[in-house]
Each structure stands twice: as C-alpha cells, then as structure tokens.
VOBA-995206 format. One record per residue (C-alpha): x, y, z. Coordinates in nm, 2 decimals, m for minus. Layout:
N
px X; py Y; pz Z
...
END
This chain:
391
px 0.00; py 0.00; pz 0.00
px 0.14; py 0.33; pz m0.10
px m0.15; py 0.57; pz m0.03
px m0.12; py 0.78; pz 0.28
px m0.32; py 0.66; pz 0.58
px m0.53; py 0.98; pz 0.58
px m0.69; py 0.86; pz 0.26
px m0.84; py 0.56; pz 0.42
px m0.99; py 0.68; pz 0.75
px m0.87; py 0.47; pz 1.04
px m1.07; py 0.40; pz 1.35
px m1.03; py 0.65; pz 1.64
px m0.72; py 0.56; pz 1.83
px m0.64; py 0.70; pz 2.17
px m0.34; py 0.54; pz 2.34
px m0.39; py 0.45; pz 2.71
px m0.19; py 0.67; pz 2.93
px 0.12; py 0.55; pz 3.11
px m0.08; py 0.58; pz 3.44
px m0.33; py 0.32; pz 3.32
px m0.09; py 0.09; pz 3.15
px 0.21; py 0.13; pz 3.38
px 0.54; py 0.28; pz 3.28
px 0.81; py 0.02; pz 3.19
px 1.11; py 0.00; pz 3.42
px 1.43; py m0.21; pz 3.42
px 1.42; py m0.51; pz 3.65
px 1.43; py m0.89; pz 3.65
px 1.33; py m1.05; pz 3.32
px 1.03; py m1.22; pz 3.47
px 0.89; py m0.88; pz 3.59
px 0.97; py m0.72; pz 3.26
px 0.78; py m1.00; pz 3.07
px 0.48; py m0.90; pz 3.27
px 0.54; py m0.54; pz 3.16
px 0.52; py m0.66; pz 2.80
px 0.20; py m0.84; pz 2.86
px 0.06; py m0.53; pz 3.04
px 0.14; py m0.33; pz 2.73
px m0.03; py m0.58; pz 2.51
px m0.33; py m0.60; pz 2.74
px m0.37; py m0.22; pz 2.70
px m0.34; py m0.21; pz 2.32
px m0.45; py m0.56; pz 2.21
px m0.82; py m0.48; pz 2.17
px m0.74; py m0.19; pz 1.94
px m0.49; py m0.39; pz 1.73
px m0.72; py m0.69; pz 1.71
px m1.00; py m0.47; pz 1.57
px m0.76; py m0.31; pz 1.32
px m0.63; py m0.65; pz 1.21
px m0.98; py m0.79; pz 1.15
px m1.06; py m0.48; pz 0.94
px m0.76; py m0.53; pz 0.71
px m0.87; py m0.64; pz 0.36
px m0.53; py m0.78; pz 0.26
px m0.40; py m1.13; pz 0.35
px m0.14; py m0.97; pz 0.58
px m0.25; py m0.85; pz 0.91
px m0.22; py m0.47; pz 0.94
px m0.19; py m0.26; pz 1.26
px m0.23; py 0.11; pz 1.28
px m0.10; py 0.33; pz 1.57
px m0.11; py 0.71; pz 1.61
px 0.07; py 0.95; pz 1.84
px m0.02; py 1.31; pz 1.89
px 0.22; py 1.60; pz 1.83
px 0.23; py 1.96; pz 1.93
px 0.41; py 2.17; pz 2.18
px 0.75; py 2.00; pz 2.26
px 0.65; py 1.70; pz 2.05
px 0.75; py 1.72; pz 1.68
px 0.57; py 1.52; pz 1.41
px 0.88; py 1.31; pz 1.33
px 0.90; py 1.21; pz 1.70
px 0.54; py 1.11; pz 1.71
px 0.58; py 0.91; pz 1.39
px 0.87; py 0.71; pz 1.52
px 0.69; py 0.63; pz 1.84
px 0.38; py 0.53; pz 1.65
px 0.58; py 0.30; pz 1.43
px 0.74; py 0.13; pz 1.73
px 0.40; py 0.09; pz 1.90
px 0.25; py m0.05; pz 1.58
px 0.54; py m0.30; pz 1.55
px 0.50; py m0.40; pz 1.91
px 0.13; py m0.47; pz 1.86
px 0.20; py m0.66; pz 1.54
px 0.45; py m0.89; pz 1.70
px 0.21; py m0.93; pz 2.00
px m0.04; py m1.06; pz 1.76
px 0.22; py m1.30; pz 1.62
px 0.27; py m1.43; pz 1.98
px m0.09; py m1.54; pz 1.99
px m0.07; py m1.70; pz 1.65
px 0.25; py m1.89; pz 1.74
px 0.09; py m2.02; pz 2.06
px m0.12; py m2.25; pz 1.84
px 0.16; py m2.37; pz 1.61
px 0.19; py m2.75; pz 1.60
px 0.56; py m2.74; pz 1.70
px 0.49; py m2.55; pz 2.01
px 0.18; py m2.75; pz 2.10
px 0.40; py m3.06; pz 2.08
px 0.65; py m2.90; pz 2.32
px 0.38; py m2.80; pz 2.57
px 0.25; py m3.15; pz 2.57
px 0.59; py m3.29; pz 2.66
px 0.77; py m3.33; pz 2.99
px 0.76; py m3.05; pz 3.25
px 1.13; py m3.01; pz 3.20
px 1.10; py m2.95; pz 2.83
px 1.24; py m2.63; pz 2.67
px 0.97; py m2.36; pz 2.68
px 1.05; py m2.11; pz 2.40
px 1.00; py m1.74; pz 2.47
px 0.72; py m1.66; pz 2.23
px 0.79; py m1.29; pz 2.20
px 1.15; py m1.37; pz 2.09
px 1.02; py m1.64; pz 1.85
px 0.78; py m1.40; pz 1.69
px 1.07; py m1.16; pz 1.61
px 1.26; py m1.45; pz 1.44
px 0.99; py m1.59; pz 1.22
px 0.77; py m1.28; pz 1.15
px 0.86; py m0.94; pz 1.00
px 0.69; py m0.61; pz 0.97
px 0.69; py m0.34; pz 0.70
px 0.54; py 0.00; pz 0.69
px 0.24; py 0.01; pz 0.45
px 0.11; py 0.37; pz 0.51
px 0.21; py 0.70; pz 0.68
px m0.02; py 0.99; pz 0.74
px m0.20; py 1.21; pz 0.99
px m0.55; py 1.23; pz 1.13
px m0.75; py 1.47; pz 1.35
px m0.77; py 1.85; pz 1.35
px m0.56; py 2.10; pz 1.54
px m0.48; py 2.10; pz 1.82
px m0.56; py 1.72; pz 1.83
px m0.35; py 1.59; pz 1.54
px m0.18; py 1.26; pz 1.53
px 0.10; py 1.11; pz 1.32
px m0.02; py 0.77; pz 1.21
px 0.18; py 0.47; pz 1.10
px 0.04; py 0.14; pz 0.96
px 0.25; py m0.18; pz 0.95
px 0.18; py m0.52; pz 0.80
px 0.27; py m0.84; pz 0.99
px 0.42; py m1.10; pz 0.75
px 0.53; py m1.46; pz 0.84
px 0.84; py m1.61; pz 0.69
px 0.77; py m1.77; pz 0.35
px 0.81; py m2.12; pz 0.50
px 0.68; py m2.06; pz 0.86
px 0.70; py m2.42; pz 0.98
px 1.06; py m2.45; pz 0.87
px 1.15; py m2.11; pz 1.02
px 0.99; py m2.21; pz 1.36
px 1.18; py m2.53; pz 1.37
px 1.50; py m2.36; pz 1.29
px 1.45; py m2.09; pz 1.55
px 1.38; py m2.34; pz 1.82
px 1.73; py m2.47; pz 1.77
px 1.87; py m2.13; pz 1.88
px 1.76; py m2.07; pz 2.24
px 2.04; py m1.81; pz 2.27
px 1.89; py m1.60; pz 1.99
px 1.54; py m1.65; pz 2.12
px 1.64; py m1.51; pz 2.46
px 1.80; py m1.20; pz 2.30
px 1.51; py m1.13; pz 2.08
px 1.28; py m1.17; pz 2.38
px 1.47; py m0.92; pz 2.58
px 1.47; py m0.68; pz 2.29
px 1.09; py m0.71; pz 2.25
px 1.03; py m0.64; pz 2.62
px 1.26; py m0.34; pz 2.61
px 1.09; py m0.20; pz 2.30
px 0.75; py m0.21; pz 2.48
px 0.91; py m0.04; pz 2.79
px 1.05; py 0.24; pz 2.57
px 0.72; py 0.30; pz 2.40
px 0.56; py 0.33; pz 2.74
px 0.84; py 0.57; pz 2.86
px 0.79; py 0.78; pz 2.55
px 0.41; py 0.80; pz 2.60
px 0.46; py 0.91; pz 2.96
px 0.71; py 1.18; pz 2.87
px 0.51; py 1.30; pz 2.57
px 0.20; py 1.36; pz 2.78
px 0.37; py 1.65; pz 2.95
px 0.54; py 1.78; pz 2.63
px 0.21; py 1.81; pz 2.44
px 0.08; py 2.08; pz 2.68
px 0.39; py 2.29; pz 2.66
px 0.39; py 2.63; pz 2.49
px 0.71; py 2.67; pz 2.28
px 0.71; py 3.04; pz 2.35
px 0.73; py 2.99; pz 2.73
px 1.04; py 2.78; pz 2.73
px 1.10; py 2.43; pz 2.87
px 1.05; py 2.26; pz 2.54
px 1.42; py 2.21; pz 2.47
px 1.46; py 2.00; pz 2.78
px 1.15; py 1.80; pz 2.71
px 1.26; py 1.74; pz 2.35
px 1.60; py 1.62; pz 2.47
px 1.43; py 1.37; pz 2.69
px 1.21; py 1.25; pz 2.41
px 1.50; py 1.23; pz 2.17
px 1.69; py 1.02; pz 2.42
px 1.41; py 0.77; pz 2.44
px 1.37; py 0.76; pz 2.06
px 1.75; py 0.72; pz 2.02
px 1.72; py 0.41; pz 2.24
px 1.45; py 0.28; pz 2.01
px 1.66; py 0.34; pz 1.71
px 1.96; py 0.16; pz 1.87
px 1.74; py m0.13; pz 1.96
px 1.62; py m0.17; pz 1.61
px 1.98; py m0.16; pz 1.49
px 2.07; py m0.43; pz 1.74
px 1.79; py m0.66; pz 1.63
px 1.90; py m0.60; pz 1.27
px 2.25; py m0.73; pz 1.37
px 2.13; py m1.05; pz 1.54
px 2.11; py m1.26; pz 1.23
px 2.49; py m1.23; pz 1.21
px 2.53; py m1.41; pz 1.54
px 2.61; py m1.77; pz 1.52
px 2.87; py m1.94; pz 1.75
px 3.04; py m1.60; pz 1.72
px 2.97; py m1.28; pz 1.53
px 3.02; py m1.29; pz 1.16
px 3.24; py m1.01; pz 1.02
px 3.33; py m0.87; pz 1.36
px 3.50; py m0.56; pz 1.22
px 3.17; py m0.45; pz 1.05
px 2.97; py m0.55; pz 1.36
px 3.20; py m0.34; pz 1.57
px 3.15; py m0.03; pz 1.36
px 2.77; py m0.07; pz 1.38
px 2.78; py m0.14; pz 1.75
px 2.99; py 0.16; pz 1.82
px 2.72; py 0.38; pz 1.68
px 2.45; py 0.19; pz 1.88
px 2.65; py 0.24; pz 2.20
px 2.65; py 0.61; pz 2.14
px 2.27; py 0.61; pz 2.09
px 2.20; py 0.38; pz 2.39
px 2.49; py 0.36; pz 2.64
px 2.25; py 0.21; pz 2.90
px 2.15; py m0.09; pz 2.69
px 2.30; py m0.41; pz 2.83
px 2.22; py m0.61; pz 2.52
px 2.43; py m0.38; pz 2.30
px 2.71; py m0.36; pz 2.56
px 2.73; py m0.73; pz 2.58
px 2.74; py m0.77; pz 2.20
px 3.02; py m0.51; pz 2.19
px 3.21; py m0.71; pz 2.46
px 3.18; py m1.02; pz 2.25
px 3.29; py m0.85; pz 1.93
px 3.59; py m0.68; pz 2.09
px 3.70; py m1.01; pz 2.23
px 3.69; py m1.16; pz 1.88
px 3.91; py m0.87; pz 1.77
px 4.16; py m0.96; pz 2.04
px 4.08; py m0.65; pz 2.26
px 4.00; py m0.81; pz 2.59
px 4.06; py m0.50; pz 2.81
px 3.80; py m0.30; pz 2.62
px 3.57; py m0.60; pz 2.61
px 3.59; py m0.63; pz 2.98
px 3.48; py m0.26; pz 3.02
px 3.16; py m0.32; pz 2.81
px 3.08; py m0.65; pz 2.99
px 3.12; py m0.47; pz 3.32
px 2.88; py m0.19; pz 3.20
px 2.63; py m0.45; pz 3.09
px 2.63; py m0.62; pz 3.43
px 2.61; py m0.29; pz 3.61
px 2.29; py m0.22; pz 3.41
px 2.15; py m0.58; pz 3.44
px 2.32; py m0.79; pz 3.70
px 2.11; py m1.09; pz 3.61
px 2.20; py m1.10; pz 3.24
px 2.35; py m1.45; pz 3.20
px 2.51; py m1.38; pz 2.86
px 2.70; py m1.08; pz 3.00
px 2.83; py m1.31; pz 3.28
px 2.93; py m1.56; pz 3.02
px 3.11; py m1.29; pz 2.82
px 3.30; py m1.18; pz 3.13
px 3.40; py m1.54; pz 3.20
px 3.53; py m1.59; pz 2.84
px 3.74; py m1.27; pz 2.88
px 3.88; py m1.39; pz 3.20
px 3.97; py m1.73; pz 3.04
px 4.14; py m1.54; pz 2.75
px 4.34; py m1.35; pz 3.02
px 4.44; py m1.69; pz 3.18
px 4.24; py m1.63; pz 3.49
px 4.05; py m1.96; pz 3.51
px 3.93; py m1.92; pz 3.87
px 3.76; py m1.59; pz 3.79
px 3.63; py m1.73; pz 3.47
px 3.47; py m2.03; pz 3.65
px 3.30; py m1.79; pz 3.89
px 3.16; py m1.58; pz 3.61
px 3.04; py m1.90; pz 3.42
px 2.88; py m2.02; pz 3.75
px 2.68; py m1.69; pz 3.77
px 2.57; py m1.74; pz 3.41
px 2.46; py m2.09; pz 3.49
px 2.27; py m1.98; pz 3.79
px 2.07; py m1.73; pz 3.57
px 2.02; py m1.97; pz 3.28
px 2.06; py m2.33; pz 3.40
px 1.92; py m2.48; pz 3.08
px 2.19; py m2.32; pz 2.86
px 2.44; py m2.59; pz 2.75
px 2.71; py m2.35; pz 2.63
px 2.76; py m2.20; pz 2.97
px 2.82; py m2.55; pz 3.12
px 3.07; py m2.62; pz 2.84
px 3.25; py m2.29; pz 2.90
px 3.28; py m2.36; pz 3.27
px 3.41; py m2.70; pz 3.19
px 3.69; py m2.53; pz 2.98
px 3.78; py m2.32; pz 3.29
px 3.80; py m2.64; pz 3.50
px 4.02; py m2.80; pz 3.24
px 4.27; py m2.52; pz 3.26
px 4.26; py m2.56; pz 3.64
px 4.32; py m2.93; pz 3.59
px 4.00; py m3.01; pz 3.79
px 3.91; py m3.31; pz 3.57
px 3.61; py m3.44; pz 3.77
px 3.44; py m3.10; pz 3.76
px 3.52; py m3.06; pz 3.40
px 3.37; py m3.40; pz 3.31
px 3.06; py m3.32; pz 3.51
px 3.00; py m3.00; pz 3.33
px 3.07; py m3.15; pz 2.99
px 2.82; py m3.43; pz 3.07
px 2.55; py m3.18; pz 3.18
px 2.61; py m2.98; pz 2.87
px 2.57; py m3.29; pz 2.66
px 2.24; py m3.37; pz 2.84
px 2.12; py m3.02; pz 2.74
px 2.22; py m3.06; pz 2.38
px 2.59; py m2.97; pz 2.34
px 2.80; py m3.28; pz 2.33
px 3.11; py m3.15; pz 2.15
px 3.31; py m3.10; pz 2.46
px 3.22; py m3.43; pz 2.61
px 3.30; py m3.61; pz 2.29
px 3.64; py m3.44; pz 2.28
px 3.72; py m3.52; pz 2.64
px 3.62; py m3.88; pz 2.60
px 3.83; py m3.92; pz 2.29
px 4.13; py m3.78; pz 2.49
px 4.06; py m4.03; pz 2.77
px 3.98; py m3.75; pz 3.02
px 3.62; py m3.86; pz 3.07
px 3.46; py m4.20; pz 3.06
px 3.33; py m4.27; pz 2.71
px 2.95; py m4.30; pz 2.66
px 2.89; py m4.19; pz 3.02
px 2.72; py m3.86; pz 2.94
px 2.34; py m3.86; pz 2.92
px 2.21; py m3.78; pz 2.58
px 2.02; py m3.46; pz 2.50
px 1.69; py m3.65; pz 2.47
px 1.73; py m3.82; pz 2.81
px 1.48; py m3.72; pz 3.09
px 1.57; py m3.41; pz 3.30
px 1.61; py m3.62; pz 3.62
px 1.90; py m3.80; pz 3.46
px 2.08; py m3.48; pz 3.37
px 2.25; py m3.45; pz 3.71
px 2.43; py m3.79; pz 3.67
px 2.78; py m3.83; pz 3.53
px 3.07; py m4.07; pz 3.55
px 3.30; py m3.81; pz 3.68
px 3.13; py m3.67; pz 3.99
px 2.90; py m3.37; pz 4.04
px 2.97; py m3.01; pz 3.98
px 2.88; py m2.76; pz 4.25
END
C-alpha cells in the first residue's frame, strides 16, 4: 500500500496513558515479561480490531501518536511505528501459541524447553510500513503509521530452525520487552510535552528527553538487525564493531548492546576493552546471563580460570538450561586441571544438547566414554555423570 493513511480513515485511536498501563522499568526479566503483557493488554483490543478490518491477507496494525508543543511530528511518527510493530508482534505471539511445533513441546515433559514466544515472533515474522499519514484536527493531530505483519515464507521451517537457537530466542525476547518499555516511557514523557507552549520555554529540555528515548528505540532496532549475524560468534566482527559503536552512542545504557560489543571486541583480540563493556552490561542488568558468560570468556582469555569459572557459574545460575555456559565452565575447570568437575559440566552440557566438549574429552581419555546422558534423556538423569557432580 502506497496511499497515505489519511486517505483511508482509520478508527479513532487513543493510546492509554502510562498511568493506566504502567510505565516500563528495568528489572528482573520475569517482571519485565509482565510489563510486555501489560502493554499488550492495554493495546490488544485496538490492534485486534484493526487486524480484523484489514482487507489484505497480511494483518495490518495502525498506531497514532499526537504531536504539538514540545513533541514534533517526526518524534510522534517514530513512536507510532514502534508501537504498531510491538502490537503486530504481540499478535504473532498469539498465532504462534497454536503452532503445532509449540503444542508438541507444551504436551511434553515438565522439563521441556519452553521457548520465549515474543522472541520467537521476532525471528519468524517481520513487519513493513504500509502507510504513513496524519489524522485529526488542530490541536488534536496525530501522526499515524500502519504496518503489516508478515510470516516467513516457510513458517514451519522457520519455527523449527528458530527453536534450535535458544540463545537468539532469549536475545530477541529481551529486545521485544525493552521496545515495549521504551514506548511506554515515550508516552509518559510525551504527555507533558504536548501541553507545553514553545514560547514559554522548557520545550528544549523535554525534546531532549524524548530524543533520548527515541534514540534508544533506534539503537534497539539496529541491534535486532545485527542479530542474524550471530552464530557461534559474530560474523564479520569488524563490520559488527563499527555498527555497535554507533549503537552504544545512541543507547549507552542498553545491556544487550554492551554485551554484544564485549563479544565482538574479544573476537578482535581486545580483551581489556571487552571487559569494560561486559562490566557496564552487568552494572545495568546484574542478572543477564550472557554478560556473565562474556565476562567469563574474557577472564579465560586472560588466563584467569578461577575468575572465569566464577563468572560462568553466575551465568549458569541465571540460565541453568543453557548448555554452552556449562561447556564454557568445563573449559575453565580443564585449565585448572579439575578433571572431575570438567567431566561433570561436559556431561550436563551434553544432556542439554551440546556434546562437542564431552566427545572431545572422552576421545582424549579424560572422561569415561558414553557416560554422558544424551540430549533426549529425561531431566532427572541430567544430574548424573561418571566423573562426579559439579557444585
């Protein structure tokens, strides 16, 4: 669709205030997941109605944000687009909840992997802007953005592939939650800016605050655009570093971006700088397992295996089902020549799906061959190994 939204009248849209929906705030991931669902609960009825009204096969979602006073039209438009995308992916979450692959998982054992649906939606769906426009009359004018939600061409295959990357699912999930929080923060700040008279002053400070929030949204979008480059490590780390450096400038308080920068810098053999970014990430989010893992990897590169093992243990405490963190701690134990602990961690990593380390250790005669539980063995057997138990 290329026609402006104003040519096709959209239903009246009034965003709930931050007071009614709650303003997002940093905190434990479980609490922040509730923030995302609170956002969806506020806006879902509007989005569902708009989606049903769409005449094209793709679901379409329209959001508007008012502008006047300290709030410029371009600011309102960016916020409206972020809100529309959040609602579109929220709808994708409900669609994915009924996908056969996920129904199969939910019918399995209690210990089965439960994928974060908001992260999965970002991996297998995409959005595109289909219309821009304005609606209303002065002084109640809104910038309006319409986006279409589109599934991957082969959705079943995309879902199955995404489910093999729990690390990426977690990162996309965190990004989705943060986007909803930032939209809420923008709405709360914009409420005051709309009533400001530019001639009486104060608009510069308010615009700076709004610009800061919108910069963080821009940085978050850039970060998610980089995530497809992340495999076991970052592809083309030089190019990734150049992009991440810009994103850090836009959002210095984003732990996802800081952790990615730490990982890329370590790939570029710059461990001291990498440690600075990992430390910043953990100062912003002490419970971010990936940042603890990055810090442990840096310590291991610096030949400090005791500190590395401690950081990996913190990562495991935050994400006990992640096999890579177990394998990384096993490497630290190997450097310390603590073979029993190494074998225990390699065995548990294998039970969780990463058997490379255990296979290598068994081939070298360091661990008993065929003693590790396979990745499809029940959760109660994952604590057993031939080499003893890790703490």
